C-alpha positions as CSV (number, residue, x, y, z in Angstrom):
1,X,-8.4,31.2,-17.1
2,X,-5.2,30.4,-18.9
3,X,-4.5,26.9,-20.0
4,X,-2.5,24.6,-17.7
5,X,0.9,23.2,-18.7
6,X,1.2,19.7,-17.3
7,X,4.7,18.1,-17.4
8,X,7.3,16.3,-15.3
9,X,9.2,18.7,-13.1
10,X,12.8,19.7,-13.7
11,X,15.2,18.7,-11.0
12,X,15.2,22.1,-9.4
13,X,11.4,22.1,-9.3
14,X,11.0,18.8,-7.4
15,X,11.4,20.2,-3.9
16,X,9.1,23.2,-4.5
17,X,6.5,20.7,-5.9
18,X,6.8,18.4,-2.9
19,X,6.4,21.4,-0.6
20,X,3.3,22.5,-2.6
21,X,1.8,19.0,-2.0
22,X,2.5,19.2,1.7
23,X,0.9,22.6,1.9
24,X,-2.2,21.8,-0.1
25,X,-2.9,18.5,1.6
26,X,-2.3,19.9,5.1
27,X,1.2,18.6,5.5
28,X,0.2,14.9,5.9
29,X,3.9,14.0,5.9
30,X,7.1,15.6,7.0
31,X,9.7,16.4,4.3
32,X,11.7,13.4,5.5
33,X,8.7,11.0,5.3
34,X,7.8,12.4,1.9
35,X,11.3,11.8,0.6
36,X,11.3,8.3,2.0
37,X,7.9,7.6,0.3
38,X,9.2,8.8,-3.0
39,X,12.4,6.7,-2.7
40,X,10.5,3.4,-2.2
41,X,10.1,2.9,-5.9
42,X,10.7,4.8,-9.2
43,X,8.9,8.1,-8.8
44,X,6.0,9.1,-11.0
45,X,5.5,12.8,-10.8
46,X,3.7,15.5,-12.8
47,X,3.1,19.1,-12.0
48,X,0.6,21.6,-13.4
49,X,1.6,25.2,-14.1
50,X,-0.4,28.3,-15.0
51,X,2.2,30.5,-16.4
52,X,5.0,30.4,-13.9
53,X,2.8,29.5,-11.0
54,X,2.6,25.9,-9.8
55,X,-1.1,25.1,-9.3
56,X,-1.3,21.3,-9.2
57,X,0.6,18.0,-8.8
58,X,0.1,14.3,-8.9
59,X,2.6,12.0,-7.2
60,X,3.1,8.2,-7.4
61,X,5.6,5.5,-7.3
62,X,6.1,2.4,-9.3
63,X,6.5,-1.0,-7.7
64,X,7.8,-4.3,-9.3
65,X,4.9,-6.8,-9.5
66,X,5.2,-10.4,-10.4
67,X,2.6,-11.2,-13.0
68,X,2.8,-14.8,-14.2
69,X,6.4,-15.4,-15.5
70,X,7.0,-11.6,-16.0
71,X,7.8,-8.7,-13.7
72,X,5.8,-5.6,-14.5
73,X,5.2,-2.3,-12.7
74,X,2.1,-1.2,-10.9
75,X,2.0,2.5,-9.8
76,X,0.4,3.7,-6.6
77,X,-1.0,7.2,-7.0
78,X,-0.2,8.6,-3.5
79,X,-1.1,12.3,-3.8
80,X,-3.3,14.4,-6.1
81,X,-3.9,18.1,-5.4
82,X,-4.7,21.4,-7.1
83,X,-4.5,24.9,-5.7
84,X,-7.7,26.0,-3.9
85,X,-8.4,28.7,-6.4
86,X,-8.7,26.1,-9.2
87,X,-11.0,23.7,-7.5
88,X,-14.4,23.7,-9.1
89,X,-16.9,21.4,-10.8
90,X,-16.4,18.2,-12.6
91,X,-16.5,19.4,-16.1
92,X,-14.1,17.9,-18.6
93,X,-11.8,21.0,-18.0
94,X,-11.5,20.2,-14.3
95,X,-7.9,20.3,-13.3
96,X,-8.3,17.0,-11.5
97,X,-9.4,15.4,-14.7
98,X,-6.6,17.1,-16.6
99,X,-3.9,16.0,-14.1
100,X,-5.1,12.4,-13.8
101,X,-5.6,12.1,-17.6
102,X,-2.1,13.4,-18.2
103,X,-0.7,11.0,-15.6
104,X,-2.4,8.0,-17.1
105,X,-1.2,9.0,-20.6
106,X,2.4,9.7,-19.5
107,X,3.1,6.7,-17.4
108,X,0.4,4.0,-18.2
109,X,0.3,1.5,-21.0
110,X,0.5,-2.2,-21.8
111,X,4.3,-2.0,-22.0
112,X,4.7,0.7,-19.3
113,X,3.0,0.8,-15.9
114,X,0.3,-1.8,-16.3
115,X,-2.0,-0.7,-13.5
116,X,-2.4,2.5,-11.6
117,X,-4.1,2.3,-8.2
118,X,-4.9,4.2,-5.1
119,X,-7.5,5.1,-2.5
120,X,-8.7,8.4,-3.8
121,X,-10.7,11.0,-1.9
122,X,-14.2,11.6,-3.2
123,X,-13.3,14.6,-5.5
124,X,-10.6,12.8,-7.4
125,X,-12.6,9.5,-7.4
126,X,-15.6,11.1,-9.1
127,X,-13.3,12.7,-11.7
128,X,-11.5,9.5,-12.4
129,X,-14.5,7.2,-12.6
130,X,-16.6,9.6,-14.5
131,X,-14.2,10.4,-17.3
132,X,-10.9,8.5,-17.1
133,X,-11.8,4.8,-16.6
134,X,-11.2,4.5,-12.9
135,X,-12.9,1.4,-11.5
136,X,-13.7,0.3,-8.0
137,X,-11.7,-2.9,-7.3
138,X,-13.7,-3.7,-4.2
139,X,-15.1,-1.9,-1.1
140,X,-13.1,-2.2,2.0
141,X,-13.3,-5.4,4.1
142,X,-10.8,-6.1,6.8
143,X,-10.3,-8.8,9.4
144,X,-10.3,-7.7,13.0
145,X,-9.1,-9.6,16.0
146,X,-9.6,-8.8,19.7
147,X,-6.3,-9.0,21.5
148,X,-5.8,-10.8,24.9
149,X,-5.0,-8.9,28.0
150,X,-1.5,-9.6,29.1
151,X,1.0,-8.2,31.6
152,X,4.4,-7.1,30.4
153,X,6.1,-7.9,27.1
154,X,5.7,-11.6,26.4
155,X,8.5,-12.7,24.0
156,X,7.4,-14.7,21.0
157,X,9.4,-17.8,21.9
158,X,11.9,-19.9,20.1
159,X,10.3,-20.2,16.7
160,X,9.1,-16.6,16.2
161,X,11.4,-13.6,16.6
162,X,11.8,-10.0,15.7
163,X,13.4,-9.4,12.3
164,X,15.5,-6.3,12.3
165,X,16.8,-6.6,8.7
166,X,15.8,-8.7,5.8
167,X,18.1,-10.9,3.8
168,X,17.9,-13.4,0.9
169,X,15.3,-15.5,2.7
170,X,12.7,-12.8,2.1
171,X,12.6,-13.6,-1.7
172,X,12.6,-17.3,-1.0
173,X,9.5,-17.0,1.2
174,X,7.8,-14.7,-1.2
175,X,8.3,-17.2,-4.1
176,X,6.8,-19.9,-1.9
177,X,3.7,-17.8,-1.3
178,X,3.1,-16.3,-4.7
179,X,2.3,-19.5,-6.5
180,X,-1.3,-19.2,-5.2
181,X,-1.5,-15.6,-6.5
182,X,-1.8,-14.1,-10.0
183,X,-0.2,-10.8,-9.2
184,X,1.8,-9.5,-6.2
185,X,4.6,-7.1,-5.3
186,X,8.0,-8.7,-5.4
187,X,8.7,-8.9,-1.7
188,X,12.5,-9.3,-1.7
189,X,15.0,-8.0,0.8
190,X,15.4,-4.7,-1.0
191,X,11.7,-4.0,-1.0
192,X,11.0,-5.0,2.6
193,X,14.0,-3.2,4.0
194,X,13.1,0.0,2.1
195,X,9.5,-0.2,3.1
196,X,9.8,-1.2,6.7
197,X,13.3,-1.5,8.2
198,X,14.6,1.8,6.8
199,X,11.4,3.8,7.4
200,X,11.8,7.1,9.3
201,X,11.8,6.4,13.0
202,X,11.2,2.7,12.1
203,X,7.6,2.4,13.5
204,X,7.2,-1.1,12.2
205,X,7.9,-4.5,13.8
206,X,8.5,-7.6,11.7
207,X,8.0,-11.0,13.2
208,X,9.5,-14.0,11.4
209,X,8.7,-17.6,12.1
210,X,11.8,-19.8,11.7
211,X,12.2,-23.6,11.7
212,X,14.9,-25.6,13.5
213,X,17.3,-25.0,10.7
214,X,16.8,-21.2,10.8
215,X,14.8,-21.1,7.6
216,X,12.2,-18.3,7.4
217,X,8.8,-19.9,7.1
218,X,6.4,-16.9,7.5
219,X,6.4,-13.2,8.2
220,X,4.1,-10.6,9.7
221,X,4.8,-6.9,9.7
222,X,2.7,-4.6,11.9
223,X,2.7,-1.2,13.6
224,X,0.7,0.5,16.3
225,X,-1.7,3.2,15.3
226,X,-4.6,5.2,16.7
227,X,-7.8,5.2,14.5
228,X,-11.2,6.4,15.6
229,X,-10.0,7.0,19.1
230,X,-8.8,3.3,19.5
231,X,-5.2,2.1,19.7
232,X,-4.9,-0.7,17.1
233,X,-2.3,-3.0,15.7
234,X,-2.3,-2.6,11.9
235,X,-0.9,-5.6,10.0
236,X,0.8,-4.5,6.8
237,X,2.3,-7.8,5.7
238,X,0.9,-11.3,6.1
239,X,3.3,-13.6,4.2
240,X,2.5,-17.3,5.0
241,X,2.4,-20.1,2.4
242,X,-1.1,-21.6,2.1
243,X,0.1,-25.1,3.0
244,X,1.5,-24.1,6.4
245,X,-1.3,-23.3,8.9
246,X,0.9,-24.1,11.8
247,X,3.2,-21.2,10.8
248,X,0.1,-18.9,10.6
249,X,-1.0,-20.0,14.1
250,X,2.4,-19.2,15.6
251,X,2.6,-15.8,14.0
252,X,-1.0,-15.0,14.9
253,X,-0.3,-15.9,18.6
254,X,3.0,-13.9,18.6
255,X,1.3,-10.9,17.0
256,X,-1.4,-11.0,19.6
257,X,1.0,-11.2,22.5
258,X,3.3,-8.4,21.2
259,X,0.5,-6.0,20.4
260,X,-1.5,-6.7,23.6
261,X,1.7,-6.1,25.6
262,X,1.7,-2.5,24.2
263,X,-1.9,-1.9,25.4
264,X,-3.6,-2.3,22.0
265,X,-7.1,-3.6,21.9
266,X,-7.5,-5.0,18.4
267,X,-5.5,-6.1,15.3
268,X,-6.6,-5.2,11.8
269,X,-5.5,-7.1,8.7
270,X,-6.3,-6.6,5.0
271,X,-6.0,-9.6,2.7
272,X,-8.0,-10.2,-0.5
273,X,-11.3,-12.0,0.1
274,X,-10.4,-14.7,-2.4
275,X,-7.4,-15.8,-0.4
276,X,-7.2,-18.8,1.8
277,X,-6.3,-16.7,4.8
278,X,-9.4,-14.5,4.5
279,X,-11.4,-17.7,5.3
280,X,-9.0,-19.6,7.6
281,X,-8.2,-16.7,9.9
282,X,-11.9,-16.3,10.6
283,X,-11.9,-19.8,12.2
284,X,-9.0,-18.5,14.4
285,X,-11.1,-15.6,15.8
286,X,-10.7,-12.9,13.2
287,X,-14.0,-11.2,12.2
288,X,-14.9,-9.5,8.9
289,X,-15.6,-5.8,9.3
290,X,-16.3,-3.0,6.8
291,X,-13.5,-0.4,6.4
292,X,-13.4,3.0,4.8
293,X,-10.9,1.8,2.1
294,X,-12.1,2.1,-1.5
295,X,-9.4,0.8,-3.7
296,X,-9.6,2.2,-7.3
297,X,-7.7,1.0,-10.3
298,X,-7.0,2.1,-13.8
299,X,-5.7,-0.8,-16.0
300,X,-4.0,-0.6,-19.3
301,X,-4.3,-4.2,-20.6
302,X,-7.6,-5.9,-21.3
303,X,-6.3,-9.3,-20.0
304,X,-5.6,-7.8,-16.6
305,X,-8.7,-5.7,-16.1
306,X,-10.4,-4.9,-12.9
307,X,-12.3,-8.2,-12.9
308,X,-9.1,-10.2,-13.2
309,X,-7.4,-8.1,-10.5
310,X,-10.3,-8.6,-8.2
311,X,-9.7,-12.4,-8.2
312,X,-5.9,-12.6,-8.6
313,X,-4.1,-9.6,-7.1
314,X,-2.7,-10.1,-3.6
315,X,-2.3,-6.8,-1.7
316,X,-2.4,-5.5,1.8
317,X,-2.2,-2.3,3.8
318,X,1.5,-2.1,3.0
319,X,0.9,-1.5,-0.7
320,X,-1.8,1.0,-0.2
321,X,0.3,3.5,1.7
322,X,-2.3,3.8,4.5
323,X,0.0,2.9,7.4
């Protein structure tokens, strides 16, 4: 077998590479959805060629992350695939190992993308953890809430309303929340609009809790999905300051009414187990359940290793590209 050439694609090679990924992964996204995903942050992309033939690709995107008093980039590895003819064992020459290793070397570093993360399938997980320093951040635990049975669409009321488009208040809210966290995505208007409001077919609904002066006090973003044969409300963003449980209660109630009105049975929320809300929401009726979400990380700075991230990184389903 001839050696692989792994490099960033030229501009005219980008669309064929994206089409290759769709074909190899069974077209998990339409071309429009794939283009939207790639536009959410600075793209990170490498292809593998054997001669003139494209035989592998790894895709990711960088996201601005607030880390103390600095803003750094964490990169989500969204897709990793090789041509079926090249899939084999887990020897060092495995194309999965070659691709991941080249990706880490090309984009990762203490002054480049500080952390690479993703929810890899078993083949790429074994390659990464065995030879490339991938680590399991934590097994999947989610909070699950049974939704009440209601008739019709019950509007959230005067303090909670649907947010169609985000403005400068998004960053203000994010800054009020992040003081309790060590690392978190910068959730400003640009990020939230790109991730949710501008999504193809806009499948997300954002609920904002506003005070009497019209100030945004908290935010929930959710969407309906069907998993394991059940219609669920997946909560992608839970942005509530720790010191405002009344805001959390209003958003929780509004989410339950809105989701139940659409015939959904349960709501699912992912927040870090170290956070206040992981504990407090259990007293409000949310239950801890295991989930098939294995978050893996590769870090490039000893101070912010997997142990540190495990206790300081705030993330949810929105960052993991699962919904």
